[in-house]
VOGU-3710 file (C-alpha; in Angstrom, 3 decimals, decimal comma):
1> xxxxxxxxxx> 51,329/18,161/-50,756  51,274/16,070/-47,987  50,547/13,173/-50,141  53,322/13,854/-52,390  55,829/14,160/-49,541  54,438/10,525/-47,854  55,028/9,175/-51,569  58,384/10,448/-51,838  59,317/8,955/-48,315  58,204/5,932/-49,542
11> xxxxxxxxxx> 55,443/5,723/-46,668  51,886/4,338/-47,293  49,154/4,432/-45,208  46,493/2,808/-47,087  45,037/-0,060/-45,107  43,781/-1,643/-48,532  47,374/-1,806/-49,326  48,468/-5,821/-48,893  52,119/-4,670/-49,076  51,352/-2,171/-46,057
21> xxxxxxxxxx> 54,537/-2,390/-43,446  56,572/-4,800/-45,725  58,355/-2,696/-47,729  58,083/-1,858/-52,000  57,824/-4,973/-54,424  61,204/-4,830/-55,538  62,187/-4,928/-52,008  60,434/-8,013/-51,666  61,880/-9,203/-54,871  65,055/-8,648/-53,584
31> xxxxxxxxxx> 64,727/-10,269/-50,464  63,217/-13,138/-52,181  66,114/-14,122/-54,343  68,759/-13,305/-51,578  66,585/-15,950/-49,574  66,604/-18,430/-52,282  63,117/-18,126/-52,859  63,944/-17,820/-56,478  60,979/-14,905/-57,342  58,427/-17,371/-55,636
41> xxxxxxxxxx> 56,005/-15,508/-53,758  56,538/-15,670/-49,519  54,121/-17,245/-47,506  51,333/-14,858/-45,656  52,653/-14,098/-42,206  53,230/-10,987/-39,652  55,470/-8,469/-40,920  59,094/-8,740/-40,048  59,768/-5,841/-37,505  63,449/-5,912/-38,350
51> xxxxxxxxxx> 62,705/-5,465/-41,952  60,532/-2,467/-41,446  63,301/-0,906/-39,257  65,909/-1,183/-41,761  63,653/0,020/-44,451  62,429/3,441/-42,559  66,555/3,566/-41,561  67,272/3,828/-45,778  64,259/6,003/-46,764  65,880/8,261/-43,930
61> xxxxxxxxxx> 69,420/8,122/-45,232  67,978/8,941/-48,887  65,871/12,024/-47,452  68,882/13,811/-46,027  71,334/12,932/-49,085  73,497/9,839/-47,173  74,633/6,958/-49,214  72,215/3,846/-49,163  73,134/0,135/-50,410  77,233/0,362/-49,634
71> xxxxxxxxxx> 77,599/4,009/-50,990  76,837/3,080/-54,433  75,768/6,022/-56,417  73,055/4,474/-58,550  69,937/6,099/-60,038  67,503/4,449/-57,227  66,661/7,411/-55,660  69,413/6,687/-53,047  72,015/9,559/-53,817  71,458/13,129/-52,768
81> xxxxxxxxxx> 68,319/15,328/-54,096  67,781/18,930/-53,419  64,109/18,475/-54,717  63,099/16,349/-52,330  64,667/18,258/-49,335  62,469/21,351/-50,548  59,712/19,345/-50,771  60,246/18,221/-47,165  60,706/21,489/-45,713  57,796/22,692/-47,084
91> xxxxxxxxxx> 55,292/19,975/-45,918  57,068/20,081/-42,453  56,094/23,722/-42,286  52,453/23,196/-43,212  52,214/20,383/-40,789  53,634/22,642/-38,300  50,665/25,264/-38,994  47,965/23,117/-39,210  49,248/21,834/-36,029  49,331/25,247/-34,631
101> xxxxxxxxxx> 45,845/25,855/-35,997  44,100/23,259/-33,876  46,177/23,740/-30,926  44,722/26,962/-31,152  41,353/26,422/-32,330  41,070/23,944/-28,905  40,960/27,013/-26,752  37,356/27,784/-27,770  34,478/27,145/-25,816  30,884/27,664/-24,690
111> xxxxxxxxxx> 29,316/28,965/-21,625  25,514/28,223/-21,651  23,361/31,132/-19,767  23,162/30,871/-15,924  27,052/29,117/-15,935  30,339/31,134/-16,112  33,341/30,226/-16,629  36,796/30,294/-14,369  39,619/30,555/-16,822  43,054/29,459/-14,983
121> xxxxxxxxxx> 46,741/30,425/-16,389  49,069/27,492/-15,219  46,484/26,655/-12,534  46,040/30,468/-11,094  42,771/32,390/-11,089  43,039/34,491/-14,394  39,283/36,314/-14,820  35,802/35,001/-15,341  33,853/34,934/-18,458  30,162/35,298/-19,535
131> xxxxxxxxxx> 27,850/33,240/-20,821  28,310/32,708/-24,665  31,526/31,656/-27,266  34,874/32,391/-25,290  38,548/31,609/-26,065  41,630/31,070/-23,662  45,040/29,932/-24,779  45,220/26,450/-24,869  46,161/23,665/-22,735  48,946/23,906/-20,833
141> xxxxxxxxxx> 48,926/27,761/-20,912  45,371/28,112/-19,638  42,217/26,006/-18,550  38,568/26,568/-17,647  36,112/25,511/-15,231  32,129/26,069/-16,016  30,093/26,679/-13,082  26,546/27,166/-12,821  25,702/29,957/-10,819  21,865/29,910/-11,129
151> xxxxxxxxxx> 21,525/26,275/-9,441  19,450/26,294/-6,567  21,539/23,830/-4,402  20,246/22,233/-1,068  22,155/21,186/2,090  19,985/19,269/4,200  20,992/19,056/8,512  19,795/16,340/10,654  18,300/14,137/7,814  19,162/12,910/4,094
161> xxxxxxxxxx> 17,179/12,745/1,321  13,930/12,130/3,417  12,729/12,908/6,887  12,858/9,764/8,136  16,384/9,123/7,368  17,909/11,052/10,312  21,168/11,792/11,053  20,836/12,050/15,073  24,596/13,566/15,295  23,352/16,086/13,535
171> xxxxxxxxxx> 19,910/16,686/14,723  19,867/16,478/18,326  20,800/20,025/20,080  20,669/21,560/23,454  18,365/24,273/24,093  19,009/27,187/26,888  16,733/25,600/29,337  18,905/22,303/29,082  16,211/20,286/27,156  17,631/18,400/24,139
181> xxxxxxxxxx> 15,209/18,529/20,737  15,280/17,335/17,701  15,713/19,240/14,324  15,668/18,620/10,870  16,142/21,700/8,116  17,333/22,205/4,978  19,006/25,326/3,628  18,924/26,517/0,143  21,436/28,807/-1,362  22,862/29,918/-4,922
191> xxxxxxxxxx> 26,071/30,972/-5,897  26,656/34,564/-6,192  31,083/34,508/-6,879  32,147/31,250/-8,803  35,849/32,093/-8,213  35,392/32,221/-4,970  33,306/28,987/-4,383  36,205/27,085/-6,296  39,525/28,464/-4,579  38,773/29,493/-0,943
201> xxxxxxxxxx> 37,205/26,321/0,256  38,319/22,674/-0,311  34,688/20,683/0,222  32,154/23,436/-0,740  28,922/21,717/0,098  30,479/20,097/3,110  31,424/23,658/4,211  27,713/24,703/3,737  26,519/22,097/5,851  28,673/22,758/8,634
211> xxxxxxxxxx> 28,217/26,148/8,763  24,034/25,742/8,751  24,879/23,369/11,653  27,234/25,560/13,620  24,680/28,537/12,981  21,376/26,345/14,294  23,323/24,762/17,399  24,019/28,817/18,579  20,249/29,647/17,612  18,890/27,004/19,796
221> xxxxxxxxxx> 21,581/27,139/22,452  20,280/31,064/22,870  16,380/30,034/22,862  14,191/28,032/25,188  12,691/24,869/24,123  8,966/26,049/24,248  9,811/28,906/21,929  11,348/26,728/19,489  8,729/24,106/19,024  5,846/26,240/18,755
231> xxxxxxxxxx> 5,943/30,288/18,299  9,646/30,524/17,246  10,153/28,309/14,612  9,589/31,151/11,849  11,973/33,527/13,876  14,704/30,718/14,365  14,949/29,852/10,690  15,395/33,637/9,847  18,161/34,162/12,271  19,462/30,928/11,231
241> xxxxxxxxxx> 20,162/32,014/7,772  21,055/35,864/8,606  24,089/34,175/10,909  24,839/31,366/7,975  25,199/34,662/5,617  27,819/36,261/7,910  30,168/33,111/8,857  29,946/32,377/5,017  30,774/36,182/3,617  33,674/35,984/6,287
251> xxxxxxxxxx> 35,009/32,915/4,719  34,159/34,166/1,480  32,734/31,178/0,133  30,719/32,789/-2,522  27,408/31,616/-1,339  24,474/33,287/-1,263  21,702/31,891/1,374  17,714/32,193/-0,286  15,710/30,018/2,082  16,133/28,004/5,328
261> xxxxxxxxxx> 12,994/25,573/5,603  12,245/23,692/9,087  11,251/20,206/8,190  10,892/18,625/11,954  11,009/20,018/15,334  10,237/17,591/18,137  11,682/16,153/21,457  13,969/13,276/20,752  11,931/9,861/20,247  12,756/8,355/23,619
271> xxxxxxxxxx> 11,067/10,846/25,568  8,322/11,920/23,102  5,329/9,675/25,513  6,548/11,635/28,400  6,564/15,120/26,576  3,053/14,788/25,504  1,936/14,039/28,640  3,670/17,407/30,161  1,951/19,264/27,163  -1,521/17,846/27,880
281> xxxxxxxxxx> -0,899/19,097/31,558  -0,191/22,187/30,340  -3,042/22,596/28,421  -4,986/21,726/31,260  -3,435/23,784/33,332  -3,944/26,884/30,573  -7,663/25,740/30,343  -8,189/25,832/34,012  -6,579/29,170/34,163  -8,811/30,783/31,160
291> xxxxxxxxxx> -11,880/29,451/33,065  -11,057/30,927/35,962  -10,421/34,393/34,250  -13,646/34,204/32,694  -15,509/33,442/35,761  -13,268/36,284/37,609  -14,427/38,633/34,417  -17,748/37,761/35,160  -18,045/38,176/39,097  -15,761/41,458/39,531
301> xxxxxxxxxx> -17,734/43,601/37,266  -20,432/42,666/38,919  -19,301/43,374/42,454  -17,764/46,289/41,354  -21,270/47,748/39,806  -22,693/46,759/43,267  -20,376/48,642/45,140  -20,364/51,567/43,019  -24,099/51,707/43,356  -23,930/50,909/47,268
311> xxxxxxxxxx> -21,591/54,095/47,396  -23,753/56,178/45,053  -27,073/54,999/47,126  -24,992/55,924/50,607  -23,838/59,206/49,091  -27,184/60,329/47,671  -28,494/59,238/51,350  -25,876/61,300/53,251  -26,916/64,161/51,053  -30,309/63,661/51,560
321> xxxxxxxxxx> -30,115/63,879/55,446  -27,847/66,515/55,284  -29,950/68,307/53,398  -33,015/67,801/55,559  -30,981/68,526/58,634  -29,698/71,729/57,074  -33,841/72,874/55,829  -34,950/72,038/59,480  -32,470/73,798/61,188  -33,474/76,619/58,466
331> xxxxxxxxxx> -36,791/76,061/58,834  -36,379/76,319/62,818  -34,493/79,534/62,915  -37,551/81,050/60,933  -39,968/79,981/63,314  -37,733/81,093/66,319  -37,762/84,579/64,569  -41,454/84,532/63,997  -41,924/82,974/68,049  -40,001/85,819/69,330
341> xxxxxxxxxx> -42,189/88,697/67,247  -45,714/86,802/68,019  -45,399/84,247/70,605  -48,916/83,152/70,886  -50,043/83,504/67,084  -47,135/81,120/66,405  -47,843/78,713/68,974  -51,289/78,466/68,263  -50,240/77,828/64,637  -47,695/75,229/65,391
351> xxxxxxxxxx> -50,514/73,603/67,061  -52,924/73,700/64,089  -50,265/72,096/61,719  -49,207/69,572/64,262  -53,038/68,405/64,926  -53,554/68,246/60,968  -50,379/66,324/60,353  -51,271/63,762/62,951  -55,212/63,777/61,777  -53,913/63,430/58,164
361> xxxxxxxxxx> -51,816/60,307/59,313  -54,766/58,245/61,350  -57,843/56,756/60,475  -59,959/57,617/63,277  -62,619/59,832/62,602  -63,361/62,258/65,823  -66,723/63,606/66,505  -67,635/66,462/68,654  -70,543/64,855/70,598  -71,014/68,008/72,874
371> xxxxxxxxxx> -71,911/70,374/70,584  -75,035/68,485/69,225  -73,783/68,495/65,894  -75,460/65,589/63,515  -73,352/66,204/60,793  -70,338/63,810/60,742  -67,083/64,365/58,390  -65,603/60,998/56,789  -62,349/61,763/55,316  -63,072/59,267/52,576
381> xxxxxxxxxx> -60,072/60,394/50,322  -57,559/59,945/52,858  -58,803/56,669/53,784  -58,567/55,369/50,334  -55,049/56,606/50,003  -54,085/54,887/53,649  -55,521/51,664/52,097  -53,244/51,705/48,617  -50,182/52,328/50,846  -51,104/49,611/53,289
391> xxxxxxxxxx> -51,506/47,451/50,251  -48,378/48,524/48,456  -46,690/47,901/51,803  -47,783/44,065/52,210  -47,403/43,280/48,661  -43,807/42,526/48,386  -43,889/40,064/51,551  -46,523/38,186/49,354  -44,844/38,352/46,196  -42,962/35,360/44,110
401> xxxxxxxxxx> -39,144/34,923/45,097  -38,009/35,572/41,651  -39,764/39,471/41,927  -38,923/40,210/45,320  -35,589/41,960/44,284  -36,959/43,573/41,299  -39,595/45,221/43,449  -37,753/46,223/46,489  -34,107/46,101/45,451  -31,852/45,289/48,978
411> xxxxxxxxxx> -28,528/45,691/49,950  -25,995/42,301/50,323  -26,487/40,822/53,615  -29,229/42,748/54,926  -32,847/41,920/55,823  -35,176/42,271/53,394  -38,548/43,312/55,825  -36,252/45,768/57,571  -35,227/47,169/54,603  -38,740/47,767/53,574
421> xxxxxxxxxx> -39,530/48,927/56,680  -36,781/51,531/56,196  -38,105/52,512/52,876  -41,742/53,070/54,585  -40,259/55,135/57,348  -38,492/57,310/54,613  -41,245/57,753/52,532  -43,453/58,496/55,346  -40,965/61,223/56,505  -40,599/62,792/52,876
431> xxxxxxxxxx> -44,676/63,138/52,743  -44,188/64,492/56,187  -41,514/67,253/55,567  -43,627/68,009/51,821  -46,693/68,593/54,086  -44,872/70,729/56,084  -43,368/72,796/53,842  -46,739/73,430/51,691  -48,134/74,285/55,341  -45,509/77,219/55,773
//
């Protein structure tokens, strides 16, 4: 139908037509006759624009029923034709339908998985579409913008692309103890609301970068230098992520912080050597403190044990002396009671016990020469026991130095000889008291 309409209008769109834009053959012949060419073929050349415009006006006049060529009513197509008007109307309607269909079809679009499309009506936010095949009103009524919400984006603070490419304006910051440190870190984030990401902030990436710089300066400004450099790096990164999320939610930026990674934390390069010396001095101080603590842990328990042992020995000695004194007092009371009952018998018994104790501790042999008795009594058992006691008493004095402490432990600051004599006297008193009890 369009081809017939174009034929009726006399319009040719064929690029292979050598006469396209030059009118029909009859028009060319008439033009040649008027120009005095006598039917000869015109020379090749560019089309005459004036002639094209006149031909177009003549065809429009024929289409709308006007008289062409000075008002002659010939059968050459210049008169009013109802069929041409009807066909032209149908062709215009078909063209309008096709144009409308193409215009509506231009509203279809496809959203890939992991993306979302924000639809705007006359530039104002309308709605958000899901992944798949979608339609909106074509331009200029509605438009859309596709946003990748699954992409992990990265904001670099203190450096760009490489840790060596530092941005000192961003990296240098002040700590709570008035020291300057150099920090480089990266923030990874995704989008959780495409509409907020597009409309609530003008430069979204720069907004995230400025928020990250603000958060790290606040966290570092409340922390000590050693804490940020060593044991607190992970906690600083965690606090920065939380503070950034709070600020971005307050701005309604549609951003979800996923990770904050510390790339480098160090003092400024200008004072790096001095800082290393200070760190070495601190390490030496800690080492010496540890050595002193180890020595204290070794000496203090020994001293505590020795003092506890001395206290226990003193307590035992006190208890023994008190018990012996109480026993002697009780024995004296018993002897006094018996003496009051029979003084002579008690006096003789006490004399015999005393002489027995004296003779048992002496090496001399008493012989009654007046009685003329030739039988001598030699206390060999006592002599052997006394010789053994003398050898045992002399042995610690001649023993090696390494075994003297094990054989006879002494108190710190005391004389070993005096201590040995005191122990020997104590043993003698114990033996004497035991024999006294056996005799009674």
